[in-house]
C-alpha positions in Angstrom: 7.0 70.6 31.1 3.8 70.7 28.9 4.1 72.7 25.7 1.6 74.3 23.4 1.7 71.3 21.1 1.2 68.7 23.9 3.5 66.9 26.3 7.2 67.5 26.3 10.0 66.0 28.4 13.1 67.2 30.0 16.3 65.8 28.2 16.9 63.3 31.0 13.3 62.0 30.9 13.4 61.8 27.1 16.7 59.9 27.1 15.2 57.5 29.7 12.2 57.0 27.5 14.4 56.2 24.5 16.3 53.7 26.5 13.1 52.1 27.6 11.8 51.8 24.0 15.2 50.4 22.9 15.1 47.8 25.7 11.6 46.8 24.8 12.6 46.4 21.2 15.6 44.3 22.1 13.4 42.1 24.4 10.9 41.7 21.6 13.6 40.6 19.1 15.1 38.2 21.6 11.7 36.7 22.3 11.1 36.2 18.6 14.5 34.7 18.1 13.9 32.3 21.0 10.5 31.3 19.5 12.1 30.7 16.1 14.8 28.6 17.7 12.2 26.5 19.6 10.3 26.0 16.3 13.5 24.9 14.5 14.4 22.5 17.3 10.9 21.1 17.2 11.0 20.7 13.5 14.4 19.1 13.6 13.2 16.6 16.2 10.1 15.7 14.2 12.0 15.4 11.0 14.4 13.0 12.6 11.5 11.0 14.0 10.1 10.9 10.4 13.5 9.8 9.2 13.5 7.0 11.8 10.1 5.8 10.5 11.4 6.0 6.9 14.5 3.9 7.7 12.2 1.1 8.7 10.7 1.1 5.2 13.7 2.4 3.1 17.3 1.7 4.1 18.6 5.0 2.7 16.1 7.4 4.3 16.3 9.7 1.2 12.7 9.0 0.2 11.3 11.6 2.5 13.8 14.2 1.3 12.8 13.6 -2.3 9.1 13.9 -1.3 9.8 17.3 0.1 11.4 18.7 -3.1 8.9 17.0 -5.4 6.0 18.3 -3.4 7.3 21.8 -3.6 7.8 21.5 -7.3 4.2 20.2 -7.9 2.7 22.8 -5.6 4.4 25.6 -7.6 3.3 24.0 -10.9 -0.3 24.0 -9.5 -0.1 27.8 -8.9 0.4 27.7 -5.2 2.2 30.7 -3.6 6.0 30.2 -3.4 6.1 30.6 0.4 3.4 28.0 0.9 5.1 25.6 -1.5 8.4 26.1 0.4 6.6 25.4 3.7 5.2 22.2 2.1 8.7 21.2 1.2 9.6 21.0 4.9 6.3 19.6 6.0 5.8 16.8 3.4 8.7 14.7 4.6 6.8 14.0 7.8 3.8 12.5 5.9 4.6 8.9 7.1 5.9 9.7 10.6 3.0 7.6 12.0 4.6 4.5 10.7 6.8 4.7 13.8 3.8 3.2 15.5 3.2 0.3 13.1 4.7 -3.1 14.2 7.5 -4.5 12.0 5.4 -7.6 11.4 2.9 -5.4 9.5 5.2 -2.7 8.0 7.8 -5.2 6.7 5.5 -8.1 5.7 6.7 -9.4 2.3 3.2 -10.5 1.2 -0.3 -8.9 1.1 -1.7 -7.7 4.4 -4.8 -9.5 5.8 -7.8 -7.5 7.0 -6.6 -7.1 10.6 -3.0 -6.1 9.5 -4.5 -3.6 7.0 -6.5 -2.1 9.8 -3.3 -1.6 11.8 -1.5 -0.1 8.8 -4.4 2.2 8.1 -4.0 3.8 11.5 -0.6 5.4 10.7 -2.1 8.7 9.3 -3.9 9.3 12.6 -0.9 8.3 14.6 1.2 10.7 12.5 -1.2 13.6 13.1 -1.3 12.9 16.8 2.6 12.9 16.9 2.7 16.2 15.1 0.0 17.5 17.5 -2.2 20.6 17.6 0.1 23.6 17.1 -0.3 27.3 16.4 2.8 27.1 14.2 1.7 27.0 10.5 4.4 24.5 9.5 3.4 21.9 12.1 -0.3 22.4 11.3 0.5 21.8 7.6 2.6 18.7 8.5 -0.2 17.3 10.6 -2.7 17.9 7.7 -0.4 16.1 5.3 0.1 13.2 7.6 -3.7 12.8 8.1 -4.8 13.3 4.5 -2.2 11.7 2.2 -3.9 8.4 2.0 -7.4 9.8 1.2 -8.5 9.1 -2.4 -10.1 11.4 -4.9 -13.0 8.9 -5.3 -13.6 8.8 -1.6 -12.4 5.2 -1.0 -9.2 6.2 0.9 -8.5 6.4 4.6 -8.7 7.3 7.5 -11.8 9.6 6.9 -13.1 8.6 3.4 -12.8 12.2 2.1 -13.3 12.8 -1.6 -12.4 15.3 -4.2 -11.5 18.8 -3.1 -12.7 18.0 0.5 -9.2 16.4 0.7 -6.7 19.2 1.7 -4.6 20.3 -1.2 -1.4 19.6 0.6 -2.5 15.9 1.1 -3.5 15.6 -2.5 -0.1 17.0 -3.7 1.9 14.7 -1.4 -0.2 11.7 -2.4 0.8 12.1 -6.1 4.5 12.5 -5.5 4.7 9.8 -2.8 3.0 7.3 -5.1 5.4 7.9 -8.0 8.5 8.0 -5.8 7.5 4.9 -3.8 6.9 3.0 -7.1 10.4 3.7 -8.3 12.2 2.4 -5.2 12.8 -1.1 -4.0 10.5 -2.3 -1.2 10.6 -5.3 1.0 7.7 -6.9 -1.0 8.7 -5.9 -4.6 11.4 -4.5 -6.8 11.3 -0.9 -8.1 9.3 -0.2 -11.2 11.0 1.8 -14.0 9.9 5.4 -14.5 7.8 4.7 -17.6 5.8 2.0 -15.8 5.4 4.2 -12.7 4.1 7.1 -14.8 1.6 4.8 -16.5 0.4 3.5 -13.1 0.0 7.1 -12.0 -2.0 7.9 -15.1 -4.3 4.9 -14.4 -5.1 6.4 -11.0 -6.1 9.8 -12.4 -9.5 10.7 -11.0 -9.6 7.5 -8.9 -6.9 7.8 -6.2 -5.5 11.2 -7.2 -6.6 14.7 -8.2 -6.8 14.6 -12.0 -5.4 18.2 -12.4 -2.4 17.3 -10.3 -1.8 14.1 -12.2 -2.0 16.0 -15.5 0.6 18.6 -14.2 3.0 15.8 -13.1 2.7 13.8 -16.3 3.0 16.9 -18.5 6.3 17.8 -16.9 7.5 14.3 -15.9 11.1 14.7 -17.2 11.6 17.7 -14.8 10.3 15.8 -11.8 12.5 12.8 -12.7 15.5 15.1 -13.1 14.8 16.7 -9.7 14.6 13.2 -8.1 18.0 12.4 -9.6 19.5 15.7 -8.3 18.3 14.8 -4.8 19.8 11.3 -5.2 23.2 12.6 -6.3 23.4 15.3 -3.6 21.9 13.3 -0.7 20.9 16.5 1.1 20.6 16.8 4.8 17.7 18.2 6.9 19.4 21.6 6.8 19.8 21.5 3.0 16.1 20.6 2.7 15.2 23.6 4.7 17.4 25.8 2.5 15.8 24.5 -0.6 16.6 24.3 -4.3 19.5 26.7 -4.1 21.3 24.4 -1.6 20.5 21.5 -3.8 22.0 23.2 -6.8 25.1 24.0 -4.9 25.5 20.5 -3.7 25.1 19.1 -7.2 27.8 21.4 -8.5 30.1 20.0 -5.8 29.4 16.3 -6.8 29.8 16.8 -10.5 32.8 14.9 -11.9 
């Protein structure tokens, strides 16, 4: 019956209303849980596709995991919010997923690529962005952005779009720096790994040319920390799940592998 202060309900009706609200809340939580599970499954599938692409270029597959942790560390040093840096950690490993579409004759060629082969190789950022697709999920949007932008150059001479300076998305600029350093310090089919000192020198030489000078300065200023982080990843050999969990998982794993 209506009361002086507005509507009121009989006890049975009030109880029914409470049950309805509780049911709607449960349905909402279940829907969100289902959406998160779909996102996790999608991310896992895309990460494994990226891992398959990386295995074609690196017989350990650990390169893409290192890129994730290094990208997060550089993002945080650059003053990015911690939650965005953590999302970049899980998006960055998919930067080269487009290499899954590059023929072995080009990807694994031991010598320099000719013009037509270079044109094929230069398509992998667009292929990667297409694989990752257009998504409303922020993580996948960031991963697609990284895939498309990580071969752009600060001076505008990169690919696929010839972007320059701060027109290049920050995520792409960060991943470009850490990918360059990490790739130099690993064996490739066409050369042996460079030592850390030489790789850092080569990174410095590309400051303001290929790479954002502020990001290069940050990396060089704290190079021992980045090298130590790389070695922690190498010792722990973290899985996809560990990458998602972050540095705490990495620390725990390193404690377990200590002699």
